[in-house]
Steps between C-alpha positions, in 0.01 A plus 500: 500500500300420811226266608264541791274231636228498758204706607450641849561238771495587870131594530458299821458806719221644287314169502511485880419865571161416654660258743748768600215737582330228707819431693564870564147548634516199733849564632456876530188466710647237728827690547312766695339230713837340580670829589226589747502148645880498533496827692219381728646156571869598511595213268820547297418193293168658405671833432754327274214335315331839461827647371536226242138544399554874459796438268276253315253780432775740390666233288175398334421866437836550329448183300159621385639844412781344295256275316264790426782723372641226277155414366418864426830554322438194282169634362506649149550875521594497870861386485801729498699440178816557704419194713547236235444214745206665677489501880534128568806559720278673756400157629865424576543829687182429698631154592829653619313759708289221652816317602632815666178549697497139615862518612438820697202356687680171571803681644282722719313201641823311568652795686184556705470128576855480629431801724187337639667167571660662805160580650208357300181697571170330576251496215123456475479150356130481409483801266846416366384150399172619347668765284776259394242248378326774302835601349570142402172477311549835323855415396398156381241655266757750366763226460268285290393802293861584407638148461454462125634844414813441710608228255507747212605839639791608722287788621217270608756254640617774735144574611430129535811457714390780729161339549664162567719657768199662660304175480776325694518797735131462585553127559794584726290743704240228547769260624637764739153576637429132560835448676446803724143396581594144589839547668528868592838513322510866388821455304296333225385840371843655419645163391225456239570854378869405459406181312281694255775755438762231439267319261437812294855635463653230273195499275519877480862474387402246234235737361738798504772298326260395224394862445860626500601232251243638257599860561869436424389311185677178590404193300205309652619257767334205326675565167859416407619760247760252372219260411309778322811586297559135410137454393512804270837390360348164411232660280571398137666786314643673810879530512541709813301650787625813677369796700253264666296649785226333702311678777163528671286806439236403758345179627429266210674729249837352405678700230798423277705670233785360291702547183507199266767464233362289212645293221486695171239266351284466812131578474451799730128444554554134579781572746292759683202267522705212640689726741178650638341159539812370675492783752129450559497120527818446699528812712149653503636825360219657298651842434827484307675751278744332262739695278612319186853548367611325179843340537776720360286813482693815590369734767224260603580513869707777652622436855376741768716667761318334793 
C-alpha cells in the first residue's frame, strides 16, 4: 500500500521566465559591445568580462530552454508517459553545463593573464572605462532581476552566479582602468583578470557539486537520513522503518520513499496521515511514497539484489 503527498513544487523557473528573457536581451546586446571594445582597446580585463558575459547569455539561454521544456512536458496531453517525473532534471543538467562554461572561461583568462604579465600591453583607458561602466549597469539590472528566482531554483542560481561574476568583473575592469589612468601601471589589467578568474572558480565548483549531488541521487545536504528514519519510527503504530530513500528531484522538490512495518492493530490511514505530516513539517518533504507492511505478514517485502 502506498501514499503520495504533494503537488508540483519547483515552479520557480516558470514564474521568472520573463526576467530571464530580459536578462538575455540586455546581456546579449552588451556582449557584442564589450567584444568590440576589448579588441579595440587591447584590454584583457575587458575581454575576460566579455567572455563571462557571453557565458552568461549561453547559460541563461540553457536555463530558459530547460524551463520551457519542463513546463511543456508538465501540461496535460504534452507529457511523455515514460517520463514519470517529467523533465524537471533538465534544470540540473543546465546548471552543470553552466558551471562547465564558467570554468572554461576562467581558466582561459588565467592562462592568458599569466602570459601577459611578462609584457603587459598598453590599453586605451578611456573607452575601456566607459564600456566597463556600461557593463556594470547592465549586469546590475540582470542581477536584481534574477535574485528572487535564485533562492528557489538551482538552474536560476547558476545563471544568477554567472551574472554576479560578471558584475564583479565589470567592477574590476573599472578599477583597472582607474589605476592605469592615474598611475600608468599597466599590470593592473592582467592582474584584475586573474582576480576575476580566481573569484569565479570556487563558486563554479560549488555549483557543479550541488548539481552532481542531485544527479547521483544523494540525500539533500541539509537533511540527516538518520533523523528522518527516527521521526518515521516514532509515528504511533510503526514498528520498523526500512528501505528508506531520500533524494532531490530538482530544486525545491525533495522526494522520499520508505517501507513501514506496522503493529497488527494500527490504523493504516492514521499512520499514513501522521507520517506524511511529519515529513512535511519537520523535513519539508512534500512528495513521499510510503509502503505499508503489517507485522508478521509473509512476502510483504522481498529484498532486492542491489
